[in-house]
C-alpha positions, 0 to 999 in steps of 0.5 A, a space after each residue: 828778821 828780828 832775830 838776825 838783825 835785833 839792832 832794827 828793833 833797838 835803832 828807832 828807840 834810841 833815835 827817838 831818845 836822842 831826839 827827845 833829849 836834845 830838844 828839851 834843853 834848847 826849848 825849856 832852858 833858854 839861857 839867860 845873861 850873867 846878872 840877869 835875875 831869875 824868872 818867876 815861874 809864873 810869868 806869862 809867855 809873852 812876857 817870857 818871850 819880851 825878856 828873852 829877847 831882851 837879853 839878846 841885845 846884850 852888848 849891842 852899843 849905844 847909838 842915839 835913834 839907833 834901833 838895830 843890833 848895830 846900835 840902839 838908843 833906850 826906846 829903840 831897844 823898847 821898840 825893837 824888843 816888843 815890835 818882834 812881837 807886833 807890838 807898835 809902840 811910840 819911839 819916844 820915852 816921853 811918848 812911851 810913859 802914856 801907853 799902857 797901864 801904870 804900875 807902882 814899883 812894888 807890883 812891877 813884873 818881869 816885861 814891864 817898862 821903867 821909866 827915868 826923868 831929867 837924865 838928859 834934858 828935862 821930863 821923861 827922858 830914859 826907859 827900860 824893861 824891867 826883869 824883876 828883883 829890881 833889875 832891868 835892861 836898857 841902852 846905857 849911853 856909855 856902855 850899851 845894852 846892860 842890865 842895871 838895878 833900881 837901886 843904884 843910887 842914880 836910878 833910884 834918884 830919877 825913877 818915875 814910873 813903870 807901865 804895863 804894856 803887855 799882860 
C-alpha cells in the first residue's frame, strides 16, 4: 500500500513539523513594544507574565479612576495587570506603597512596583511597573500608558521607592 501511495507515509511527518514550527514562535517569543528593555533570562514566569500583560495596555488613554482598556490611571493599570493573575491590591498609589516588601532602587527586578511622590498632590501619588534597565510602564496623565525611564529628570526627582509584590 505504501509503495502505491508514498505520500501517506510522508504526510503525517509534514503535518507534525508544521504544527511544531508554528507554535514555537508565538509561545516562546512574545512581542515587546518599541522602547521596552529586554527581559532577563532568569526572570520568574510570574514576573514575565506581569510584564507581558502590562505591554498589552500600551497606548490605552489616561482616565482618572479608570481601570479598563477604554481608559486607565496609574493604580488602575497596576490593579488590572496584577488582577489578571488573581493578585488583589489596594486601589490608590499611597495604599499600594504599603504592600509587599521594600526594594531599594539598585535591587529592583522586572515586575516590582515603582512609586513617585508629590506628582499630583502630597505624598505617594504615582505608581508604575518596573521593566528593568531603569524603565517602567505607567499611565501618564498626558500620554496614557507609556514606557518611561527612571533616569528622566522628572522621575528621578520624584522617585519614592520600590516594592516587591510577587517573587
